[in-house]
C-alpha positions in Angstrom: 18.1 3.6 -35.6 18.9 2.3 -31.5 17.1 -0.5 -30.4 16.8 1.4 -27.1 14.1 2.0 -25.5 13.4 4.2 -22.0 10.3 4.5 -19.7 10.9 8.3 -18.6 8.9 9.8 -15.5 8.2 6.9 -13.5 8.7 6.3 -10.0 10.9 3.2 -10.4 11.2 0.0 -8.0 14.0 -2.3 -8.9 13.0 -5.2 -6.8 14.9 -3.6 -3.6 14.9 0.4 -3.6 13.2 3.0 -5.3 14.2 5.5 -7.8 13.0 8.9 -8.6 13.7 11.3 -11.1 15.2 8.5 -13.3 14.5 6.4 -16.5 14.5 2.5 -17.0 16.6 1.7 -20.0 15.7 -1.5 -22.3 17.6 -2.6 -25.2 15.2 -5.4 -26.4 13.6 -7.3 -24.2 16.2 -6.5 -21.3 16.9 -4.2 -19.0 20.4 -2.4 -18.9 19.8 0.2 -16.4 18.1 2.8 -14.6 19.4 6.6 -15.0 18.5 9.8 -15.2 16.7 11.2 -18.5 19.5 13.5 -19.3 21.9 10.5 -19.6 20.2 8.7 -21.8 21.9 7.7 -25.3 21.0 9.5 -28.1 18.5 8.3 -30.3 16.7 6.5 -27.4 13.2 5.9 -28.1 11.2 7.2 -24.9 7.8 6.8 -23.3 6.4 9.3 -20.8 5.4 7.7 -17.4 5.3 10.9 -15.4 3.7 10.6 -12.2 3.4 6.8 -12.2 4.9 3.9 -10.5 6.7 1.6 -12.4 7.5 -2.3 -10.8 8.6 -5.4 -11.4 5.8 -7.4 -13.3 3.9 -10.1 -11.3 5.0 -13.6 -11.3 1.8 -16.2 -10.3 2.6 -19.7 -10.2 -0.7 -20.9 -9.4 -3.1 -20.2 -12.3 -6.1 -22.4 -13.0 -7.3 -20.6 -15.7 -8.5 -16.7 -17.1 -10.8 -15.2 -19.8 -13.2 -17.6 -19.5 -11.0 -20.6 -20.3 -9.9 -23.7 -17.7 -6.8 -25.7 -18.4 -8.9 -28.5 -17.3 -11.2 -27.8 -19.7 -8.8 -26.9 -22.9 -5.5 -28.0 -22.9 -4.2 -26.7 -26.2 -1.6 -23.4 -26.7 -4.8 -21.0 -27.9 -6.1 -22.1 -24.3 -2.8 -21.1 -22.5 -2.3 -17.9 -24.7 -6.0 -16.9 -23.5 -5.2 -17.5 -19.7 -2.2 -15.4 -19.8 -3.8 -12.5 -21.7 -6.5 -12.4 -19.4 -3.6 -12.1 -16.4 -1.8 -9.7 -18.0 -4.4 -7.3 -17.7 -3.7 -7.0 -14.1 0.2 -6.8 -14.2 0.8 -10.8 -14.4 4.3 -11.1 -16.8 4.9 -14.6 -16.3 2.4 -17.5 -14.9 2.4 -21.5 -14.4 -1.0 -22.7 -15.9 -2.3 -24.9 -13.4 -4.1 -28.4 -14.0 -6.0 -29.2 -11.2 -6.1 -33.2 -10.4 -7.3 -35.2 -13.7 -6.9 -38.2 -15.6 -3.6 -39.4 -17.0 -4.6 -38.1 -20.8 -5.7 -34.9 -19.5 -2.0 -34.1 -18.1 -0.6 -35.6 -21.3 -2.4 -33.1 -23.4 -1.4 -30.4 -20.6 2.3 -31.0 -21.2 1.9 -31.0 -24.9 -0.2 -27.5 -25.0 2.4 -26.3 -22.8 5.5 -27.8 -25.2 3.6 -25.8 -27.8 3.2 -22.8 -25.6 7.0 -22.8 -25.3 7.9 -23.5 -28.5 5.7 -20.4 -29.8 6.8 -18.0 -27.1 3.5 -17.2 -25.6 4.0 -13.9 -23.5 3.9 -14.6 -20.2 3.9 -18.5 -20.2 6.8 -19.3 -17.7 5.7 -23.6 -17.4 3.7 -25.7 -15.8 2.1 -26.6 -12.5 0.5 -29.9 -12.0 -2.0 -29.9 -9.0 -2.5 -33.3 -8.0 -3.5 -36.0 -8.8 -1.2 -37.2 -6.2 -3.0 -35.7 -3.2 -4.7 -36.7 0.0 -8.2 -37.6 0.1 -8.5 -36.4 3.8 -7.5 -33.2 2.4 -8.8 -32.4 -1.5 -10.4 -29.4 -1.2 -12.4 -29.0 -4.6 -10.4 -31.6 -6.3 -12.4 -34.7 -7.2 -11.6 -37.6 -5.1 -12.6 -40.4 -7.5 -9.3 -39.0 -9.4 -6.5 -39.0 -6.6 -4.6 -41.9 -7.1 -0.7 -42.5 -5.8 2.0 -42.1 -8.1 3.1 -44.6 -10.0 6.1 -44.8 -12.1 4.5 -44.1 -14.9 3.3 -41.0 -13.4 6.9 -39.9 -12.3 8.4 -41.3 -15.8 5.5 -38.3 -17.5 6.9 -35.5 -15.3 10.7 -36.4 -15.5 10.4 -36.2 -19.5 9.7 -32.5 -18.9 12.9 -31.8 -17.1 14.2 -28.8 -19.1 11.0 -28.5 -21.1 10.2 -25.3 -19.4 11.5 -22.2 -17.9 9.9 -23.4 -14.6 7.7 -26.4 -13.7 5.9 -27.2 -10.4 4.0 -30.4 -9.0 2.2 -30.1 -6.1 1.9 -33.7 -4.4 1.1 -35.2 -0.5 3.0 -37.3 0.7 0.3 -39.7 1.3 0.2 -40.7 -2.2 4.0 -39.7 -3.5 7.4 -41.0 -1.3 10.4 -39.2 -0.6 12.1 -41.2 -3.5 10.1 -40.0 -6.0 10.0 -36.6 -4.8 13.7 -36.7 -4.8 14.0 -37.7 -8.5 11.8 -34.6 -9.6 13.7 -32.4 -8.0 17.2 -33.4 -9.4 15.4 -33.2 -12.6 15.1 -29.8 -11.6 11.0 -29.8 -11.4 9.7 -27.7 -8.2 8.0 -30.0 -5.5 5.7 -28.7 -3.8 3.7 -29.9 -0.6 -0.2 -29.7 -0.9 -3.4 -30.9 0.0 -2.1 -33.2 2.9 -2.8 -34.0 6.3 1.1 -35.1 6.6 2.6 -33.8 10.2 5.4 -31.8 10.9 8.0 -34.5 10.9 7.0 -35.3 7.1 7.2 -32.2 5.8 10.8 -31.5 7.2 11.5 -35.4 5.9 9.9 -34.5 2.4 11.9 -30.8 2.3 15.3 -32.8 3.0 14.2 -35.0 -0.1 13.7 -31.9 -2.1 10.4 -30.5 -1.8 11.0 -26.5 -2.3 7.5 -25.3 -1.8 4.5 -25.8 -0.2 1.1 -25.1 -1.9 -1.7 -22.0 -0.7 -0.4 -21.8 2.7 -2.7 -23.1 5.6 -5.8 -24.3 2.9 -5.8 -27.6 2.3 -3.3 -29.0 4.8 -2.8 -29.5 8.6 -3.0 -27.0 10.9 -0.5 -25.5 13.1 -1.1 -27.5 16.4 0.3 -27.0 19.8 1.5 -30.6 20.0 1.7 -31.3 16.3 2.9 -28.2 14.1 1.5 -30.1 11.2 2.4 -28.8 7.3 1.5 -25.1 8.3 4.2 -25.5 11.3 6.5 -27.3 8.9 6.3 -24.3 6.6 7.0 -21.4 8.5 9.7 -23.1 10.4 11.8 -24.7 7.4 14.1 -22.1 6.2 14.3 -23.6 2.4 10.9 -24.2 2.2 9.0 -21.3 0.2 5.4 -20.7 0.7 2.6 -19.5 -1.7 -0.6 -18.1 -0.1 -3.9 -16.8 -1.5 -4.5 -13.3 -0.5 -8.5 -12.8 -1.3 -9.4 -12.4 2.5 -11.8 -15.8 2.0 -9.3 -18.3 1.8 -6.8 -17.1 4.8 -8.2 -14.7 7.8 -5.7 -11.6 7.6 -4.7 -12.2 11.3 -3.1 -15.5 10.1 -1.7 -13.9 7.2 0.1 -11.7 9.3 1.4 -14.1 11.8 2.7 -16.7 9.1 4.5 -13.7 7.7 6.2 -12.6 11.1 6.9 -16.1 11.9 8.6 -17.7 8.7 11.9 -18.8 8.8 14.0 -17.2 5.7 15.6 -17.6 3.3 12.4 -19.2 1.9 9.6 -16.7 2.0 5.8 -16.4 1.7 4.5 -15.4 -2.0 1.4 -14.4 -3.3 -0.3 -16.8 -5.6 -4.1 -16.0 -7.1 -5.1 -19.8 -7.8 -7.5 -18.1 -10.1 -10.0 -19.6 -12.0 -11.5 -19.1 -15.5 -13.4 -16.2 -14.4 -10.9 -13.8 -14.3 -11.1 -11.1 -17.3 -14.5 -12.8 -17.9 -18.3 -11.8 -16.8 -18.8 -15.6 -15.9 -21.2 -16.4 -13.0 -20.0 -20.3 -13.0 -18.2 -23.0 -14.7 -17.3 -26.6 -14.6 -15.1 -28.7 -13.2 -14.4 -32.1 -13.6 -18.6 -32.0 -14.2 -19.2 -30.1 -10.6 -20.6 -26.7 -11.4 -18.5 -23.9 -9.4 -20.4 -20.8 -8.3 -19.5 -17.3 -8.4 -20.8 -14.7 -6.1 -19.3 -11.8 -3.9 -15.9 -12.5 -4.6 -15.9 -15.9 -3.7 -16.1 -19.5 -5.7 -17.5 -22.4 -4.3 -19.1 -25.5 -4.8 -22.5 -26.3 -4.5 -21.9 -27.2 -0.5 -20.3 -24.2 0.3 -16.4 -25.3 -0.6 -14.0 -23.0 -1.4 -13.0 -23.8 -5.3 -10.0 -22.0 -6.2 -10.0 -18.1 -6.0 -11.5 -15.0 -7.9 -8.8 -12.5 -7.6 -5.8 -11.4 -9.8 -2.4 -10.3 -8.7 -3.1 -6.6 -8.7 -6.0 -7.2 -6.3 -4.1 -9.3 -4.3 -1.4 -6.6 -4.3 -3.6 -4.1 -2.7 -5.2 -6.5 -0.2 -1.5 -7.3 1.1 -0.7 -3.7 1.3 -3.8 -2.0 2.8 -5.7 -4.7 4.8 -1.8 -6.4 6.1 -1.0 -2.7 6.1 2.4 -3.9 4.3 4.9 -1.3 2.9 4.2 -1.3 -0.5 7.8 -2.5 -1.8 7.2 -5.7 0.7 3.8 -6.3 -1.3 5.2 -6.0 -4.8 8.0 -8.3 -3.7 5.6 -10.7 -2.7 4.0 -10.9 -6.1 7.2 -10.9 -8.1 11.1 -11.3 -6.4 9.9 -13.8 -3.8 7.8 -16.0 -6.5 11.0 -15.7 -8.8 13.6 -17.0 -6.0 11.0 -19.9 -5.1 11.1 -21.6 -8.6 14.9 -20.3 -9.4 14.4 -17.6 -12.4 15.5 -14.6 -10.0 18.7 -14.7 -12.5 15.9 -13.3 -15.0 13.2 -12.6 -13.8 11.5 -11.0 -11.0 13.3 -7.8 -10.5 14.4 -4.8 -12.8 17.9 -5.2 -12.8 20.6 -4.9 -15.4 20.4 -8.0 -17.5 17.1 -9.0 -16.1 14.0 -9.6 -18.9 12.3 -6.4 -19.0 9.0 -8.0 -17.8 7.4 -4.8 -15.4 3.8 -3.0 -14.9 3.0 1.0 -14.9 0.8 1.9 -12.0 -1.1 5.2 -11.0 0.2 6.3 -7.8 -3.4 4.7 -6.6 -2.7 1.3 -7.7 -4.5 1.3 -10.4 -3.1 -0.4 -13.8 -1.6 1.6 -16.6 0.4 -0.7 -18.5 1.8 -4.4 -18.6 5.0 -4.6 -20.4 6.7 -7.9 -20.9 10.1 -8.8 -22.6 10.1 -4.9 -23.3 6.7 -4.6 -25.3 3.7 -3.6 -24.0 1.2 -6.2 -24.1 -1.9 -4.7 -22.3 -3.1 -0.7 -22.0 -6.0 0.5 -19.8 
């Protein structure tokens, strides 16, 4: 019996072009081509998707929790599995579980949990994102200032020991508590260094990008703004072509006007991509939860501390894509790229994920024409059906 499968009848977006009247051909967990149904090899198992959209799976590089679980609370493989499954309901086929600033011990357990998730091939697990603790207290956001500290040699060694352990690994740091030499060492080990939660100036951003920093964490939020005399981190992110930047597309973290200005201003080849910065509320009915002992409240699409400080986001990738398409008036294909191709480019996995080209992973989402969920597929297997 043939191991080949095909999804037929859908309008297919491969990351570059739309294909009408074609079928997506899979062999195991890999895309082998897009071709007319009449040209499918004999014995191919087919799944009909008439009148639906088939697009590359979403890649989320900043996910603090989901399914009622926060990575800061539980770092075991089952917690990671729960987070990945919660986000698969909304089209995310690859993600970086993200640890918000915490203790050395919690970080060590997170790394061990990540290694186990990699060993068990947890569907959707891409690697880890360590957001802190080497940030700026001045731009701490919801991070606990008592846990923020400079990067020491032991911290650097712990992260360097992860080199090659995951498909992707990201660390968010601030120049205030991290040296350019440390950034260079991390980058040379293949770890994606992201600048965030920092009050640094434009020139510092340029220097740290030259040292190897590759992305900027949640553009506009928890960073020095674009000023008329000091361009700040925002100006550095937009003006430095080597930098990619994540952005939270929920309408609360960044005004749609500012998002549109940033998209038009960004110097390439680096791109702006969507992140959710999602907390445990996604895929759950939680109305509140704890972060480092502080209660976070969920109301009207926002997550805040008691003082009103935004604390992560209550949004999934599909809702973010809809926001980018409908509120920013982006063409649908560009909104999809912001959720799939561009994050893949940002962390260097475009040879495997982010597009539906021959030889790439068969990670995709089937949607209605109205952008409602139908199913999520990872490695050629359905992991969620609406």
